[in-house]
C-alpha positions, 0 to 999 in steps of 0.5 A: 448513535452509529457513526456516520460514513461516506461511502465512495464507490468506484465511479459512483459517490453515494450520498445521503442522510443518515437513515435516508435513501442514498443519492447514486450520482451517475457521472462521478469517479471516486475512490472506495473509502476503505480502500483508502483505508488499507492504503497505509498498512503494509502487505503483512507478508512482503518481509518473508522475503527477508526473514525467510528467503528461500520461499520467495523471490528477493527484491535485491537491494541495488547497492549490495556489492555495488562498491566491489562491483564498481572498483573492480577493474573490468576485464576485455570481455566485460568492457565489451559487453553490451547494454542489452546483453548485461539486462539479458544476463541479470534478468529474473522473473516469476510466473504465478497463477492465483485462484480465490474462491469465495464460500458465500454467494453475493447478496445484490444485483450488479455485483460480480457474482462469480464464486472463483476468481483467477489471476496471472501474473509475470514478474520481471526484473533486471539491472545494468551496472556501468562505471558509476552508475546502475540501471533498474527495470522491474514490473509485470504483466497480469490479467484475471477474470474480475469484470471491469478491473483491467485496462490499457498499459502503464500510464507514467505521469498521473494515473487517474484510471482506478483499474489495473493494467495489464503492463504495468512498471514498478521500476524504470530509473537510473542510480548516479553513485558518488562516494558519499552520495547516490542520485536516483531519477526515474520511476519506482515506489518510494516507502517511508517509515519503520514500522512492520505492519501499520506504517503511518508515514508510508503515504507517497506511493500509490497502490493498487487496492482492487484486491484491498487484501492483496495490495501492490505498490506502484511507481512514481516519477522522483528525483532522490539525493541520498547524502551519507555520513557513517551511519547517517542518511540525508534525503531529499526527495522531489516528486512532480506528479501526484496519482490516487490509489487504485480502487475496485470496480462498481461491480466488485465484490469489495464494493459491499453492501450501501444498505448496510450502512448510515449515510452522511448528512450532508444534504442533497447532492444531485450530482458528484465529481472527483478533482484531481490535482492539477500537473502544476509547480503549485502541486509538486511534492517534497520530502526531507528525511533523516535516518541513523542508527544510534547506540543500537537505535534505528531512527528516523525523522521526515518532513512531506509537503504534498498531496494527502492520499485520503481525499476530502469532500467540498460542495459547490453550486452551479449557476443553475443552483444544482448542488455538486459533491466534489471529491478532492485530494488536497495539500497538507504538511506531514511530520513524522518520526520512528524508532526501532530497536531490539532487546533479547528476544524482541524487537521494539518499534514506534512511529508517528505522523502529524498532518497540518492540512493547509487552509483548513481543508481536512482535519489536522491530527496525529496517527501513531503506532507501537508494537513489538516482534518476539522470537523464539528459535530454541525451545520451539525446536521440540514442537518441530519448528525452526522460529517462531516470530510473533508481532503485535501493534496497536495504532491510534489517532489524536484529533488536533483541530477538525476541518474548518474551510467553508465549502468543505463538509466532510473530512478525511477522517472516515477513510483514515488509517489506524484510528483505533486498531490492533494488528497481530501477526504470528510466523511459524517456520517449520523449516527452509521449505514450509512457513505457516502464518496467522493474521488478524486486524480488529478495528476497535472503533467500528467492531470489525475483525478480519483474519487470515490463516495460510501456509507457504510451501517450497516443493521444488527449487523454483516452485512455491505453493501458497494457501490461505483462507481469509475470514471477515466479521462485524456489525453491518455498519463496519468495514470488515462486517460489509464484507461478510459474505467475502470470506475465501479460500485463495491458492497461488503456485509461483515458478521462479526463472 
């Protein structure tokens, strides 16, 4: 028997019996479930900045050389430098153009039928350092030719619009530095976890998933206290507002094809709606984290009380007997832990997260991942290679208790990540200017498969060209199978200044 699915699509909620006609509600706003499934997968190439810094704009560590900067006695010219002048002096940017060409036509009416999509993006970053504080600001301006994908500018409080913003702020914060502690207040992403490709704990920051294979991490308002004690760090975090991740438009090719799916049998639903957490103290989010290095092991423990990024479905009945499906983001308690260590040419890592859903509104479960990275940098030189990195991970889930709250008809099971998956990545560094890569993801539960092969080449000091091709396979009722017509070629040109 094929697995039942709930597919939540852009502004429409599709509900219906397993082999019946889908019910399309006209006034729903929701999130594509598979877009949510991509939410905890880290961009598999974001760490190229760290591994091969010549090929990308590095996200600088805001605390790098900070003590030296703060301890240095400023000269008379430095004292007179204005805040604005320092922002201009430290400004860095990157202009990029991304072209995506699909190999196949779309199959259904109402889907954006362009074969070629073009995006332009301007990233910027600056900082100002004063006596005992640092100010950071970064973000981007972007636009593209996708239908119904861009609208408005950055919403700093609770962004519930699924569209990308033409102007987005990634960092806007102030860091106060003392001898053994730092206080950060403002907007920025908050990454959590230690794994390489799939990160169960990384559920706090929202993401732009309009292109689910090219996610962007978004900012959220926060106040963070970091206390340092030797090789250990104690962190307390406060996040007053929750923002959901952004999903693609109803007309996007990434929506897939509803006739390929079996739909969840939850009874007839005439209407649907989306219910975001109120901006109220009861929905404030809190974090406690401990990180340390012990005898060559990087370790962390964390506890998070807040909103789950994976919504559940409840059903309510109005006075006129109309049945309404409600997509709802609920409060949970997450406990997580992880490690990373090295042995000769290997790096080993593992991570797990346990979720407890208050009032039984969702499943209670443990999500885990384990894997390794194997590095070769000696005999590969016989093959004109400078270095080879191979990363393999397995992610799985153990169900502790099923959703039990009365009136809640579907848990987050069909949108949760890493339930039975193998993820792998191969990086081939030829020299300081050229890297080739291969990525694959196998969803063992649904037998779907994704592959990506590409290369990054620095043609001049500030110019980089990136090319890649992505392929999707699997049964029609698998997540990657529904993207069978989305195989594509991607070319990106970046200029750093």
